[in-house]
C-alpha positions as CSV (number, residue, x, y, z in Angstrom):
1,X,6.0,-8.5,-27.6
2,X,9.8,-9.3,-27.7
3,X,10.1,-8.5,-24.0
4,X,7.1,-10.4,-23.2
5,X,8.5,-13.5,-25.4
6,X,11.6,-13.5,-23.6
7,X,10.2,-13.3,-20.0
8,X,8.0,-16.3,-20.9
9,X,11.0,-18.1,-22.1
10,X,13.1,-17.1,-19.1
11,X,9.8,-18.1,-16.7
12,X,9.4,-21.7,-18.6
13,X,13.5,-22.0,-18.4
14,X,13.3,-21.3,-14.8
15,X,10.5,-23.5,-13.8
16,X,11.7,-26.2,-16.3
17,X,9.7,-29.5,-16.6
18,X,10.8,-30.6,-13.0
19,X,8.1,-29.4,-11.4
20,X,6.0,-31.9,-9.9
21,X,2.5,-31.2,-9.5
22,X,1.9,-33.3,-6.5
23,X,4.3,-31.3,-4.2
24,X,3.1,-28.6,-1.6
25,X,3.5,-25.3,-3.3
26,X,4.4,-22.5,-1.1
27,X,3.6,-18.9,-1.8
28,X,4.9,-16.2,0.6
29,X,3.2,-13.2,1.4
30,X,5.3,-10.1,2.5
31,X,3.9,-7.0,3.7
32,X,5.8,-4.0,4.5
33,X,4.8,-4.4,8.0
34,X,3.6,-7.8,9.6
35,X,1.1,-6.4,12.2
36,X,-1.1,-4.6,9.9
37,X,-4.4,-5.5,9.2
38,X,-4.0,-4.2,5.3
39,X,-1.5,-6.8,4.6
40,X,-3.4,-9.6,6.9
41,X,-6.5,-9.3,4.7
42,X,-3.8,-9.9,1.5
43,X,-2.7,-13.0,3.3
44,X,-6.3,-13.9,3.6
45,X,-7.0,-13.3,0.1
46,X,-4.2,-15.7,-0.5
47,X,-5.9,-18.4,1.7
48,X,-9.0,-18.1,-0.1
49,X,-7.5,-19.0,-3.3
50,X,-5.4,-21.8,-1.6
51,X,-8.7,-23.2,-0.4
52,X,-9.3,-24.1,-4.0
53,X,-6.3,-25.8,-4.3
54,X,-5.1,-28.5,-1.7
55,X,-1.6,-28.3,-3.0
56,X,-1.2,-24.7,-2.2
57,X,0.1,-23.1,1.0
58,X,0.2,-19.5,2.0
59,X,3.0,-18.3,4.3
60,X,2.6,-14.8,6.0
61,X,5.5,-12.6,6.6
62,X,6.8,-9.1,7.1
63,X,8.8,-6.6,9.2
64,X,7.0,-6.8,12.9
65,X,6.5,-2.9,13.7
66,X,7.3,-0.4,10.9
67,X,8.5,-0.1,7.3
68,X,12.0,-1.7,7.8
69,X,13.8,-1.8,4.7
70,X,16.6,-4.0,6.2
71,X,14.3,-6.3,7.7
72,X,12.3,-6.9,4.7
73,X,14.8,-7.6,2.6
74,X,16.1,-10.1,5.4
75,X,13.2,-11.9,5.7
76,X,12.8,-12.3,1.8
77,X,16.2,-13.7,1.4
78,X,15.8,-16.2,4.0
79,X,12.2,-17.0,2.2
80,X,14.1,-17.4,-1.0
81,X,16.6,-19.8,0.6
82,X,13.9,-21.9,2.0
83,X,12.7,-22.4,-1.4
84,X,9.6,-21.1,-1.6
85,X,7.8,-21.6,-4.9
86,X,6.3,-17.9,-5.3
87,X,6.7,-14.7,-3.8
88,X,4.1,-11.9,-3.4
89,X,5.4,-8.6,-2.0
90,X,4.8,-5.0,-1.1
91,X,7.8,-3.0,-1.7
92,X,9.6,-0.7,0.7
93,X,12.4,0.2,-1.1
94,X,12.8,-1.1,-4.6
95,X,16.1,-1.1,-5.1
96,X,17.3,-2.4,-1.8
97,X,14.7,-5.3,-2.2
98,X,16.1,-6.0,-5.6
99,X,19.7,-6.1,-4.5
100,X,19.3,-7.8,-1.2
101,X,16.7,-10.4,-2.3
102,X,15.1,-10.6,-5.7
103,X,18.2,-10.7,-7.6
104,X,18.5,-14.3,-6.0
105,X,15.0,-14.9,-6.4
106,X,15.2,-14.7,-10.0
107,X,18.4,-16.6,-10.2
108,X,16.5,-19.5,-8.2
109,X,13.6,-19.3,-10.7
110,X,11.3,-18.0,-7.8
111,X,8.6,-16.0,-9.4
112,X,7.7,-12.7,-7.8
113,X,4.4,-10.7,-8.0
114,X,4.5,-7.2,-6.5
115,X,1.0,-5.7,-4.9
116,X,0.3,-2.7,-3.0
117,X,3.7,-1.4,-3.8
118,X,5.3,-1.9,-7.1
119,X,9.1,-2.0,-7.9
120,X,10.5,0.9,-9.7
121,X,10.0,1.0,-13.2
122,X,13.8,0.0,-13.7
123,X,13.6,-2.7,-11.7
124,X,10.4,-4.5,-13.4
125,X,12.6,-7.3,-14.8
126,X,12.6,-8.5,-11.4
127,X,8.8,-9.1,-11.1
128,X,6.2,-10.7,-13.3
129,X,3.4,-8.1,-12.6
130,X,1.9,-5.7,-10.2
131,X,-1.6,-6.1,-8.5
132,X,-3.3,-3.4,-6.5
133,X,-4.3,0.3,-6.6
134,X,-3.1,3.1,-9.5
135,X,-1.4,4.9,-6.9
136,X,-0.9,8.1,-8.8
137,X,-4.7,8.1,-9.6
138,X,-5.1,7.1,-5.8
139,X,-3.4,10.0,-4.7
140,X,-5.4,12.2,-7.1
141,X,-8.3,11.0,-5.5
142,X,-7.1,12.0,-2.0
143,X,-6.2,15.5,-3.4
144,X,-9.9,15.7,-5.1
145,X,-11.4,15.1,-1.6
146,X,-9.1,17.3,0.1
147,X,-10.6,20.2,-2.4
148,X,-14.3,19.9,-0.7
149,X,-12.8,21.0,2.7
150,X,-11.1,23.9,1.5
151,X,-12.0,27.2,3.7
152,X,-8.9,29.5,2.8
153,X,-8.1,31.4,-0.5
154,X,-4.5,30.0,0.0
155,X,-5.1,26.8,1.7
156,X,-2.5,24.7,3.5
157,X,-2.0,21.0,3.4
158,X,0.3,18.8,5.3
159,X,0.9,15.3,3.6
160,X,1.7,12.4,5.9
161,X,3.7,9.7,4.7
162,X,5.5,6.4,5.7
163,X,8.9,5.9,4.4
164,X,10.6,8.3,1.9
165,X,11.8,5.6,-0.5
166,X,8.6,3.6,-0.9
167,X,7.6,3.6,-4.3
168,X,3.6,3.3,-4.0
169,X,3.6,6.2,-1.3
170,X,5.5,8.6,-3.5
171,X,3.2,8.2,-6.2
172,X,0.4,8.6,-3.9
173,X,2.1,12.1,-3.0
174,X,2.6,12.8,-6.7
175,X,-1.2,12.4,-7.4
176,X,-2.1,14.7,-4.4
177,X,0.2,17.5,-5.3
178,X,-1.0,17.1,-9.1
179,X,-4.7,17.4,-8.1
180,X,-3.9,20.4,-5.7
181,X,-1.3,22.4,-7.4
182,X,-1.6,21.2,-11.2
183,X,2.0,19.4,-10.9
184,X,3.5,16.6,-9.3
185,X,6.8,18.3,-8.8
186,X,8.5,17.8,-5.5
187,X,7.5,20.5,-2.5
188,X,5.4,22.7,-4.5
189,X,5.0,26.3,-3.5
190,X,1.4,28.3,-3.3
191,X,-0.1,27.4,-6.4
192,X,-4.0,26.9,-7.6
193,X,-5.2,28.2,-4.1
194,X,-2.9,25.9,-2.1
195,X,0.5,25.4,-0.5
196,X,2.5,22.6,1.6
197,X,2.6,23.4,5.4
198,X,6.0,24.0,6.8
199,X,7.7,20.9,7.8
200,X,5.5,18.5,5.5
201,X,5.6,15.9,4.3
202,X,5.9,13.9,7.5
203,X,7.4,10.6,7.3
204,X,6.4,8.3,10.0
205,X,8.2,4.9,8.7
206,X,5.0,3.2,9.4
207,X,5.4,4.0,13.1
208,X,2.1,4.3,14.8
209,X,3.1,6.2,17.7
210,X,5.1,8.7,15.5
211,X,2.1,9.0,13.2
212,X,-0.3,10.0,15.8
213,X,2.1,12.3,17.7
214,X,2.5,13.9,14.4
215,X,-1.0,14.2,13.5
216,X,-1.8,15.8,17.0
217,X,1.4,18.3,16.6
218,X,-0.2,19.7,13.4
219,X,-3.7,19.8,14.3
220,X,-3.0,21.7,17.5
221,X,-1.6,24.5,15.8
222,X,-3.7,27.6,15.9
223,X,-4.9,27.3,12.1
224,X,-4.1,23.9,11.3
225,X,-3.7,22.7,7.5
226,X,-6.2,20.1,5.7
227,X,-4.1,16.8,7.0
228,X,-3.9,14.1,4.3
229,X,-2.3,10.7,4.9
230,X,-1.5,8.7,2.0
231,X,-2.1,5.4,4.0
232,X,-3.7,4.7,7.5
233,X,-0.5,5.7,9.5
234,X,-2.0,7.5,12.8
235,X,-5.5,5.9,12.5
236,X,-3.9,2.4,12.9
237,X,-2.9,3.6,16.6
238,X,-5.0,1.9,19.1
239,X,-5.1,5.5,21.0
240,X,-6.4,7.3,17.8
241,X,-9.9,7.5,18.9
242,X,-9.2,8.6,22.5
243,X,-6.6,11.0,21.4
244,X,-8.8,12.7,18.7
245,X,-12.0,12.8,20.8
246,X,-11.2,16.3,22.1
247,X,-11.1,17.5,18.3
248,X,-14.6,16.0,17.5
249,X,-16.4,19.6,17.2
250,X,-13.9,20.9,15.2
251,X,-13.9,18.1,12.5
252,X,-17.8,18.2,12.9
253,X,-17.8,22.1,12.1
254,X,-15.4,22.0,9.1
255,X,-12.4,24.0,11.1
256,X,-10.2,21.0,11.0
257,X,-10.2,18.3,8.2
258,X,-8.5,14.8,8.4
259,X,-8.3,12.9,5.1
260,X,-6.8,9.5,4.9
261,X,-6.0,6.6,2.5
262,X,-7.6,3.3,3.8
263,X,-10.6,1.9,5.2
264,X,-9.6,-1.0,7.7
265,X,-12.1,-1.4,10.6
266,X,-10.1,0.4,13.1
267,X,-10.6,3.3,10.8
268,X,-14.1,2.9,10.1
269,X,-14.9,2.8,13.9
270,X,-13.4,6.3,14.2
271,X,-14.9,7.6,11.0
272,X,-18.1,6.6,12.2
273,X,-17.8,8.4,15.4
274,X,-17.0,11.7,13.8
275,X,-13.2,11.4,14.3
276,X,-12.0,11.6,10.5
277,X,-13.4,13.6,7.7
278,X,-13.2,11.4,4.9
279,X,-11.4,7.9,3.8
280,X,-10.6,6.5,0.5
281,X,-10.1,2.5,0.7
282,X,-8.6,0.0,-1.3
283,X,-8.9,-3.8,-1.7
284,X,-6.2,-5.9,-0.1
285,X,-8.1,-8.8,0.1
286,X,-8.5,-9.1,-3.7
287,X,-4.7,-8.2,-4.0
288,X,-3.8,-11.1,-2.2
289,X,-6.5,-13.6,-4.1
290,X,-5.4,-12.3,-7.7
291,X,-1.6,-12.2,-6.9
292,X,-1.7,-16.0,-5.4
293,X,-3.9,-17.3,-8.7
294,X,-1.2,-15.3,-10.8
295,X,1.7,-17.1,-9.3
296,X,-0.2,-20.3,-9.3
297,X,-0.5,-20.5,-12.9
298,X,3.0,-19.4,-13.4
299,X,4.3,-22.0,-11.0
300,X,1.7,-24.8,-12.3
301,X,1.4,-24.2,-15.5
302,X,4.3,-21.6,-16.9
303,X,1.4,-19.4,-17.8
304,X,2.5,-15.7,-17.3
305,X,0.2,-12.9,-16.2
306,X,-1.2,-11.2,-19.4
307,X,-0.7,-7.8,-18.1
308,X,2.1,-5.9,-16.4
309,X,-0.3,-4.3,-14.1
310,X,-3.8,-5.1,-12.6
311,X,-5.3,-2.3,-11.3
312,X,-8.4,-2.4,-8.7
313,X,-10.6,-0.2,-7.6
314,X,-11.3,1.9,-4.6
315,X,-14.1,3.3,-2.3
316,X,-14.9,6.3,-0.4
317,X,-16.3,6.3,2.9
318,X,-17.5,9.1,5.2
319,X,-19.4,9.2,8.9
320,X,-22.9,8.4,6.9
321,X,-21.8,5.2,5.1
322,X,-18.9,4.2,7.4
323,X,-20.8,0.7,8.3
324,X,-21.7,0.0,4.6
325,X,-19.2,1.5,2.2
326,X,-17.0,-1.8,2.2
327,X,-16.2,-5.2,3.5
328,X,-12.9,-6.0,5.1
329,X,-12.3,-9.7,5.7
């Protein structure tokens, strides 16, 4: 309560009494990458909220091609210096983002909400709240799905991730390991009938070509492990469907299993064609809409979020329900 009270006083002091309610309010939505339909959906969520408030504008930014921590910081720093009124951001590297941009945002009185990927606990003072998936639970859910496709007494699994420092992806890896191995510790050896395949986890840096090549290299092995991606990665690659078509029969008969996070349209197309085993999707549109709403209340009313974390639900998609399991915006 004391921390919350101090935060409220800080926010009120930051905003002051000089806020002009007739001024155009600018909220920046910054994903880990810009050319990503997941983050585009979050931007659309912000825009949907903005339609209810003619004095609100949403700005969309992010690193162009992959999860580049330096580019994200440069973009945020530039936005802060352009005097945006609020920032909704998905964290790639917590420490680097705080040191490079969020400290300055706090000094300038710009409120920050994280979405999709939160700051590390020690950096929470630089954001007001997090909106998105409970990433540890999401990882556990991915692990539980993988269990359905276990075919060996000691089953290999290969986890694919993005950037090694990204908080939400690391939480998902912890959750996967907890579900499969009964522990969330790093790089578990054989336990509970599971072990991690050699050279895994694989890190893509969000590069789609690398992600697809990593997947193909793994599934071409004589006894491929269950492939588990904690975000879309390879399935966001426009060549995924063509590249996976030769493996359709193996996926159908269960000798090859591909479990992936996210359910963007391009992923659902692959799933409907039997080129993925199962996907678990999030709600990026709702993240953007709720995040914008929370920021708007802070900016216009000096009203702080009532929670530190706003967890949204997720959904399960397979070949049978690929066309009905979710709605993308």
